[in-house]
C-alpha positions, -999 to +999 in steps of 0.1 A: +213+657-792+184+635-782+156+648-760+139+623-737+101+620-736+088+652-719+056+656-700+029+678-715+030+714-702+066+714-690+088+744-694+122+736-710+154+755-714+179+745-741+215+757-735+241+753-762+275+769-772+276+796-798+292+772-822+261+751-826+246+748-861+215+770-863+193+746-884+201+718-859+190+740-831+158+750-847+149+714-855+155+704-819+134+733-806+104+724-828+105+688-818+107+697-781+078+722-784+056+694-799+062+673-768+054+699-742+024+714-760+014+746-743+046+746-723+075+769-732+108+761-749+135+787-746+171+788-758+202+804-742+239+805-751+262+789-726+286+818-725+258+842-714+240+820-689+256+837-659+243+871-670+211+861-688+178+874-675+165+840-664+136+842-640+137+823-607+120+789-606+108+792-642+119+760-659+111+723-651+139+708-672+172+722-685+193+706-712+228+719-712+256+714-738+240+684-755+249+696-789+280+681-806+307+689-812+312+711-781+343+717-759+326+743-736+329+734-699+305+743-671+316+767-644+303+769-608+285+802-616+266+785-644+255+756-622+244+780-595+223+799-621+208+766-633+198+757-597+182+791-593+161+790-625+149+755-620+116+748-602+116+728-569+124+692-579+134+703-615+159+683-636+192+692-651+206+670-679+241+681-691+270+668-711+307+676-710+340+664-725+361+646-698+394+628-695+392+590-694+429+586-683+455+610-669+476+629-694+514+630-689+535+658-702+505+672-722+489+706-719+452+703-727+421+725-721+402+694-708+413+686-673+383+672-655+370+637-649+334+626-643+340+625-606+351+662-607+318+673-624+297+653-599+314+671-570+308+705-586+271+697-590+268+686-553+286+717-541+263+739-562+233+724-543+220+696-566+208+663-553+204+628-567+234+633-590+241+603-612+260+595-644+236+582-671+262+574-697+299+578-707+308+575-744+344+575-757+352+602-782+359+589-818+389+602-838+365+621-861+349+640-832+384+645-816+396+661-848+366+685-846+377+694-810+412+703-822+397+725-849+375+743-823+406+749-802+423+764-832+451+738-834+468+734-868+484+700-862+452+681-860+464+647-872+494+648-848+471+657-819+446+630-827+472+603-830+486+613-796+454+617-776+432+591-793+411+570-768+418+594-739+387+615-741+350+608-735+316+625-732+298+621-700+260+627-695+249+635-660+214+640-645+209+660-614+179+674-595+170+705-576+158+698-540+120+698-536+120+731-517+130+767-524+155+787-503+135+807-478+104+786-483+080+786-454+057+758-442+034+753-413+043+729-386+017+707-370+019+709-332-012+688-324-007+664-296-001+629-307-006+597-288+026+588-269+046+561-284+062+553-250+032+537-234+042+506-215+020+476-209+014+471-172+014+434-176+051+434-184+060+451-150+073+430-122+053+428-090+069+452-064+057+431-035+075+401-048+108+419-044+103+421-006+110+393+019+096+388+054+124+408+071+116+438+049+080+438+060+088+440+097+081+475+111+113+490+126+114+499+163+134+525+182+159+499+193+166+487+158+170+522+145+195+531+173+231+528+163+248+501+185+275+512+209+302+485+206+331+505+222+349+487+250+337+493+285+367+501+308+363+512+345+327+520+339+334+542+308+333+536+271+367+539+253+372+540+216+382+507+201+412+502+178+393+507+145+368+532+158+342+544+133+316+560+156+336+592+163+345+585+199+382+584+190+381+619+177+363+632+208+389+615+231+417+630+211+403+665+217+402+660+255+436+644+256+462+662+279+498+662+267+523+663+296+558+677+291+587+667+313+603+701+318+627+690+346+652+672+323+688+683+323+685+706+353+718+721+364+725+731+399+734+766+389+700+770+372+680+763+405+659+792+417+644+793+452+608+801+454+590+809+487+557+789+487+544+808+517+507+815+509+497+850+506+462+837+510+449+810+531+425+784+517+393+776+536+400+738+536+433+740+555+448+713+532+467+735+508+501+718+515+488+683+509+484+686+471+456+692+446+438+660+456+431+676+490+426+712+479+393+729+474+382+745+441+392+780+452+426+770+467+453+795+457+479+766+454+460+747+427+485+733+403+515+734+427+532+703+442+527+693+478+549+711+503+555+715+540+547+748+556+578+770+555+596+747+530+612+765+500+605+750+465+632+752+439+625+754+402+651+750+375+655+744+337+634+767+315+616+782+346+648+799+356+652+818+323+636+849+310+612+846+281+628+874+262+666+877+259+682+911+256 
């Protein structure tokens, strides 16, 4: 394990597996304490990190699993605990054994690649995740891995898996804020950035021509009546758009020829003798000669004493029994 140059006064947490050599651990701890001066240097076992009484935002730097040989892997709960115990903007430096190539027909405790560990860190909430180095595992170190796994056929395993493992070192950072952190917002009015220079505007008067400047009169504002003039009256033209065609259609009278197909047997005699006498004396001459109160309005012209016959539908009852 190698510790990078640390700033004076930093609080450091060293995390290692339980299989680490105690004299090596003490030597690393003493050297780290000399770098940070009055800062604190603590140690924790990886298997107990999730349940360890680590205070929130208490360490500036965490070194995890940098002791070799180690086959311990990081879990999502461990990474979440690291994020919680780091200060805002704190740094995590970790190492883990990874696969360099896919294994076929081989059962192995190591199943992750470097990209898998990067994804775990990002999902845990770390930012600026980057791989600092990847070192292939030598056969000697690979043999120590098999002994840690409790395998008896060490030589056979080394010959089969040589060159397929590596150790990746990854550096990640905690965001520069804490969950639930509060900060004041500045609501002071600022100078608008949308101010437009008036010199760039086009002159509105230049957009008008001489016809636009003429004041409108009543004659120019009146809608022209271009309908055809027939017999002194305006009639709607073929492509009427002024509404005169609709008005004429409302007043149109539909005449029905009800005297078609009259049979002689259907003729009914009607006595046109007036029960009232009009004041004009022209009742028998037709509607053109009758006054407005004539009782014969709507009836055809007739001679006095003449019987008028109606046929067709006028000779039938409205309701058949």
